[in-house]
N, C-alpha and C positions, 0 to 999 in steps of 0.2 A: 811636151807632155811630161807631167811629173810622175815619179815613182814614189808611192807611199811605202814607208818602212816603219814597222812597229818598233818603237824605242823604249817602251816600258808602260807602267801603269800610273794613273793619276796619283795614287798614294805613295809612289816613289819620290814625289816632290812635295815637300812641306808647303802648306799655304804660305803665301808671301815669300816663297823661296824659289830656288832654281836648281838645275842640274846641267851638266855638260854632256853633249854628244859630239864625239869626234867623227868627222866625215871628210870626204875628199874636198869639200868646200872649206874645211877648217873647223875650228871648234864652234859649235852652235850652242847657245844657252837656251834652255827650255824653262820658261817662267810659269808659275802658277799664282794666280791672284787670289784674293780673299773669297771670291765667289766661284772659284774653281775654273776660271777661264784660263786657257793655256796660250802662250805666245812663244815664238822662236825668233831669236836675233843672233846675228854674228856676235861672238863674245868679245867685241872690242868697241870701246867708246870712240866716237869719231874725233874726239879732242886729242887725247894722248894715249889712245889704245888701251886704256884700263879695262880690266876684266869685269864686264857688266854683271856676270854671274855672281860676283862677290858684292854687288850693290844692294841697296835697300829697295824692295818692291813696295809701292804704295799706289792704290787705285790701279790704273792701267799704265803706270810709269815705273821706271827704275832709276835710282840715283847712283851715278858712278862713284865708286869708293875713292878715286884719286882726287878729283877736283869738284865733286858735287854737281856735275852736269846732270840734268834731268832728261831722260830719253823716253819717248813714247814707245810702249810695247806694241802698239797697234801699227805704226808706220815707220818706226826707227828714227824719227826726226828729233833733233835736239829742241828743247822747249825754251821759252823766254827769249832773252837776247842772244843766246848761244846759237850758232849755226853749224850744221853738219848732219849727217845721216848715217845710220848703221843699217846694213842689209837685213831685211826680214825674210823669213821662210814660212811657207804654209805648214800649218800644224792643225791636227783635228783630233777630237775625241770620238771613240766608238765605244760607248759604255764607259768603262774605266781605262780602256786601252788608249795610249797616245800614239799617233802616227805622224811622221814627219815626211814632207816632200822635199827631196834634194835632187 
């Protein structure tokens, strides 16, 4: 069973941006897409552990700033010929409030 914790408001994160939440699970990057969908991923690329929170958000993906791996925000899977996965976390909006399950 997940415990939902309020972590901020939607407007705390710029569109196509992210913010970091530090938890007992480690740093979790909360991403906001152009259409205000939010996603939560462990803040490490599966390739060389680059900080995904510093990457470029496009559609429902983020491109790692270290070696340009493209990671799905929906399931954490590397795209294209790259292989690997980053842990995802449940996140939801209640109005403008963001909740994270850890």
